[in-house]
N, CA and C atoms as an extended XYZ file, in Angstrom:
234
Properties=species:S:1:pos:R:3:atomname:S:1:resname:S:1:resid:I:1 pbc="F F F"
N         0.845       -1.170        0.000 N   MET     1
C         0.000        0.000        0.000 CA  MET     1
C         0.893        1.236        0.000 C   MET     1
N         0.498        2.223       -0.744 N   GLY     2
C         1.245        3.472       -0.762 CA  GLY     2
C         0.901        4.340        0.439 C   GLY     2
N         1.804        5.238        0.768 N   LEU     3
C         1.593        6.117        1.916 CA  LEU     3
C         0.380        7.017        1.717 C   LEU     3
N         0.197        7.542        0.520 N   LEU     4
C        -0.949        8.418        0.270 CA  LEU     4
C        -2.260        7.667        0.497 C   LEU     4
N        -2.327        6.462        0.001 N   GLU     5
C        -3.517        5.628        0.198 CA  GLU     5
C        -3.741        5.362        1.691 C   GLU     5
N        -2.659        5.185        2.424 N   TYR     6
C        -2.745        4.898        3.848 CA  TYR     6
C        -3.247        6.106        4.642 C   TYR     6
N        -2.736        7.292        4.322 N   ILE     7
C        -3.106        8.462        5.127 CA  ILE     7
C        -4.377        9.152        4.652 C   ILE     7
N        -4.794        8.917        3.433 N   ARG     8
C        -5.955        9.630        2.870 CA  ARG     8
C        -7.202        9.563        3.760 C   ARG     8
N        -7.574        8.399        4.311 N   PRO     9
C        -8.796        8.378        5.133 CA  PRO     9
C        -8.619        8.912        6.558 C   PRO     9
N        -7.423        9.298        6.940 N   MET    10
C        -7.163        9.760        8.303 CA  MET    10
C        -7.745       11.149        8.545 C   MET    10
N        -8.222       11.345        9.772 N   THR    11
C        -8.591       12.689       10.201 CA  THR    11
C        -7.301       13.452       10.488 C   THR    11
N        -7.401       14.739       10.675 N   SER    12
C        -6.195       15.512       10.977 CA  SER    12
C        -5.590       15.071       12.306 C   SER    12
N        -6.420       14.675       13.257 N   GLU    13
C        -5.923       14.187       14.535 CA  GLU    13
C        -5.186       12.852       14.368 C   GLU    13
N        -5.725       11.971       13.541 N   GLN    14
C        -5.074       10.690       13.283 CA  GLN    14
C        -3.748       10.884       12.554 C   GLN    14
N        -3.737       11.801       11.604 N   LEU    15
C        -2.498       12.091       10.882 CA  LEU    15
C        -1.453       12.681       11.823 C   LEU    15
N        -1.881       13.547       12.708 N   GLU    16
C        -0.974       14.125       13.699 CA  GLU    16
C        -0.374       13.023       14.578 C   GLU    16
N        -1.196       12.098       15.025 N   ALA    17
C        -0.715       10.998       15.869 CA  ALA    17
C         0.218       10.075       15.083 C   ALA    17
N        -0.123        9.803       13.835 N   PHE    18
C         0.724        8.959       12.996 CA  PHE    18
C         2.082        9.623       12.774 C   PHE    18
N         2.067       10.893       12.443 N   ALA    19
C         3.319       11.632       12.230 CA  ALA    19
C         4.160       11.642       13.499 C   ALA    19
N         3.523       11.845       14.632 N   PHE    20
C         4.235       11.827       15.910 CA  PHE    20
C         4.897       10.463       16.118 C   PHE    20
N         4.175        9.404       15.796 N   GLY    21
C         4.719        8.052       15.902 CA  GLY    21
C         5.889        7.811       14.959 C   GLY    21
N         5.932        8.566       13.889 N   CYS    22
C         7.032        8.477       12.922 CA  CYS    22
C         8.179        9.426       13.274 C   CYS    22
N         7.974       10.243       14.291 N   GLY    23
C         9.007       11.196       14.690 CA  GLY    23
C         9.131       12.377       13.753 C   GLY    23
N         8.007       12.760       13.149 N   THR    24
C         8.036       13.868       12.200 CA  THR    24
C         6.735       14.647       12.272 C   THR    24
N         6.496       15.476       11.283 N   THR    25
C         5.300       16.315       11.245 CA  THR    25
C         4.319       15.816       10.194 C   THR    25
N         3.045       16.179       10.343 N   PRO    26
C         2.082       15.822        9.299 CA  PRO    26
C         2.480       16.390        7.934 C   PRO    26
N         3.058       17.581        7.944 N   GLY    27
C         3.494       18.187        6.684 CA  GLY    27
C         4.531       17.346        5.971 C   GLY    27
N         5.498       16.824        6.718 N   GLN    28
C         6.515       15.989        6.087 CA  GLN    28
C         5.917       14.667        5.604 C   GLN    28
N         5.007       14.105        6.382 N   ILE    29
C         4.342       12.864        5.946 CA  ILE    29
C         3.609       13.118        4.630 C   ILE    29
N         2.901       14.230        4.524 N   LYS    30
C         2.189       14.556        3.284 CA  LYS    30
C         3.157       14.759        2.127 C   LYS    30
N         4.292       15.417        2.387 N   GLN    31
C         5.276       15.615        1.323 CA  GLN    31
C         5.786       14.279        0.801 C   GLN    31
N         6.068       13.352        1.694 N   VAL    32
C         6.532       12.024        1.282 CA  VAL    32
C         5.416       11.295        0.535 C   VAL    32
N         4.198       11.420        1.017 N   ALA    33
C         3.065       10.761        0.365 CA  ALA    33
C         2.883       11.246       -1.069 C   ALA    33
N         3.195       12.511       -1.311 N   TYR    34
C         3.048       13.080       -2.648 CA  TYR    34
C         4.329       13.039       -3.477 C   TYR    34
N         5.325       12.290       -3.011 N   GLY    35
C         6.475       12.041       -3.860 CA  GLY    35
C         7.827       12.546       -3.404 C   GLY    35
N         7.880       13.301       -2.337 N   ARG    36
C         9.190       13.749       -1.858 CA  ARG    36
C         9.948       12.548       -1.290 C   ARG    36
N        11.221       12.497       -1.567 N   ARG    37
C        12.039       11.370       -1.137 CA  ARG    37
C        12.268       11.425        0.377 C   ARG    37
N        11.939       10.330        1.033 N   ALA    38
C        12.145       10.218        2.479 CA  ALA    38
C        13.522        9.637        2.750 C   ALA    38
N        14.064        9.940        3.905 N   SER    39
C        15.308        9.297        4.318 CA  SER    39
C        15.008        7.824        4.607 C   SER    39
N        16.040        7.017        4.590 N   ALA    40
C        15.865        5.606        4.929 CA  ALA    40
C        15.345        5.479        6.353 C   ALA    40
N        15.827        6.335        7.235 N   GLU    41
C        15.380        6.304        8.628 CA  GLU    41
C        13.883        6.578        8.738 C   GLU    41
N        13.394        7.575        8.009 N   LEU    42
C        11.960        7.877        8.039 CA  LEU    42
C        11.167        6.735        7.414 C   LEU    42
N        11.675        6.130        6.361 N   ALA    43
C        10.992        4.989        5.746 CA  ALA    43
C        10.805        3.866        6.762 C   ALA    43
N        11.828        3.621        7.560 N   ILE    44
C        11.741        2.587        8.596 CA  ILE    44
C        10.697        2.965        9.641 C   ILE    44
N        10.701        4.228       10.063 N   ARG    45
C         9.734        4.665       11.084 CA  ARG    45
C         8.306        4.605       10.558 C   ARG    45
N         8.102        4.905        9.278 N   ILE    46
C         6.768        4.795        8.680 CA  ILE    46
C         6.339        3.333        8.648 C   ILE    46
N         7.244        2.456        8.270 N   ASP    47
C         6.969        1.013        8.255 CA  ASP    47
C         6.506        0.561        9.637 C   ASP    47
N         7.241        0.952       10.660 N   ILE    48
C         6.916        0.545       12.031 CA  ILE    48
C         5.586        1.150       12.484 C   ILE    48
N         5.421        2.460       12.293 N   ALA    49
C         4.217        3.154       12.774 CA  ALA    49
C         2.952        2.696       12.050 C   ALA    49
N         3.095        2.255       10.805 N   SER    50
C         1.922        1.798       10.052 CA  SER    50
C         1.649        0.311       10.262 C   SER    50
N         2.452       -0.335       11.086 N   GLY    51
C         2.288       -1.774       11.284 CA  GLY    51
C         2.570       -2.553       10.017 C   GLY    51
N         3.512       -2.042        9.221 N   ALA    52
C         3.935       -2.622        7.942 CA  ALA    52
C         2.859       -2.549        6.860 C   ALA    52
N         1.834       -1.720        7.076 N   ALA    53
C         0.859       -1.484        5.999 CA  ALA    53
C         1.534       -0.717        4.867 C   ALA    53
N         2.445        0.177        5.235 N   VAL    54
C         3.297        0.891        4.281 CA  VAL    54
C         4.721        0.470        4.618 C   VAL    54
N         5.357       -0.244        3.719 N   THR    55
C         6.671       -0.801        4.015 CA  THR    55
C         7.802        0.118        3.571 C   THR    55
N         8.981       -0.195        4.073 N   CYS    56
C        10.187        0.522        3.648 CA  CYS    56
C        10.319        0.457        2.131 C   CYS    56
N        10.020       -0.715        1.585 N   GLU    57
C        10.129       -0.914        0.140 CA  GLU    57
C         9.154       -0.018       -0.618 C   GLU    57
N         7.979        0.249       -0.038 N   ASP    58
C         7.010        1.158       -0.658 CA  ASP    58
C         7.553        2.587       -0.698 C   ASP    58
N         8.190        2.994        0.387 N   ILE    59
C         8.670        4.368        0.524 CA  ILE    59
C         9.958        4.600       -0.251 C   ILE    59
N        10.905        3.658       -0.155 N   ARG    60
C        12.214        3.812       -0.793 CA  ARG    60
C        12.565        2.549       -1.576 C   ARG    60
N        11.958        2.357       -2.747 N   PRO    61
C        12.253        1.160       -3.539 CA  PRO    61
C        13.688        1.109       -4.057 C   PRO    61
N        14.409        2.230       -3.973 N   ASP    62
C        15.789        2.273       -4.449 CA  ASP    62
C        16.779        1.666       -3.460 C   ASP    62
N        16.362        1.413       -2.225 N   VAL    63
C        17.243        0.835       -1.207 CA  VAL    63
C        17.098       -0.685       -1.238 C   VAL    63
N        18.205       -1.387       -1.106 N   ASP    64
C        18.183       -2.851       -1.107 CA  ASP    64
C        17.810       -3.359        0.287 C   ASP    64
N        16.533       -3.251        0.621 N   TRP    65
C        16.050       -3.656        1.933 CA  TRP    65
C        16.213       -5.162        2.141 C   TRP    65
N        16.087       -5.940        1.092 N   GLY    66
C        16.241       -7.391        1.209 CA  GLY    66
C        17.613       -7.757        1.730 C   GLY    66
N        18.629       -7.080        1.252 N   TYR    67
C        19.985       -7.337        1.730 CA  TYR    67
C        20.083       -7.024        3.224 C   TYR    67
N        19.537       -5.884        3.609 N   LEU    68
C        19.612       -5.499        5.014 CA  LEU    68
C        18.835       -6.459        5.898 C   LEU    68
N        17.666       -6.864        5.447 N   ARG    69
C        16.862       -7.804        6.233 CA  ARG    69
C        17.565       -9.155        6.344 C   ARG    69
N        18.150       -9.619        5.254 N   ASN    70
C        18.857      -10.900        5.265 CA  ASN    70
C        20.163      -10.842        6.042 C   ASN    70
N        20.812       -9.686        6.062 N   SER    71
C        22.078       -9.595        6.799 CA  SER    71
C        21.833       -9.767        8.290 C   SER    71
N        20.667       -9.348        8.776 N   ASN    72
C        20.352       -9.573       10.188 CA  ASN    72
C        20.194      -11.059       10.474 C   ASN    72
N        19.589      -11.801        9.549 N   ASP    73
C        19.429      -13.250        9.717 CA  ASP    73
C        20.770      -13.948        9.719 C   ASP    73
N        21.681      -13.543        8.847 N   SER    74
C        22.978      -14.190        8.782 CA  SER    74
C        23.822      -13.877       10.006 C   SER    74
N        23.624      -12.713       10.607 N   ASN    75
C        24.344      -12.373       11.819 CA  ASN    75
C        23.895      -13.236       12.999 C   ASN    75
N        22.611      -13.607       13.008 N   LYS    76
C        22.092      -14.438       14.091 CA  LYS    76
C        22.636      -15.858       14.005 C   LYS    76
N        22.878      -16.314       12.772 N   ALA    77
C        23.349      -17.676       12.584 CA  ALA    77
C        24.822      -17.830       12.961 C   ALA    77
N        25.554      -16.759       12.966 N   ALA    78
C        27.006      -16.810       13.248 CA  ALA    78
C        27.304      -16.996       14.710 C   ALA    78
């Protein structure tokens, strides 16, 4: 799901709470939803705050998230 689709039905109070959970402002969340590039850190916080409804891969498809996710698994096996 895209971020815009996720936030569109939110009230302003819900968006404020979501943005707070992401460690940012509603304005920045809206900018990212409409195409502004988010930092990898913000992409992760959006993933967490949305309960993975909006994933890191949705926000930043240019980052190799699979490598990062798999590197954590390989570290546990060592």
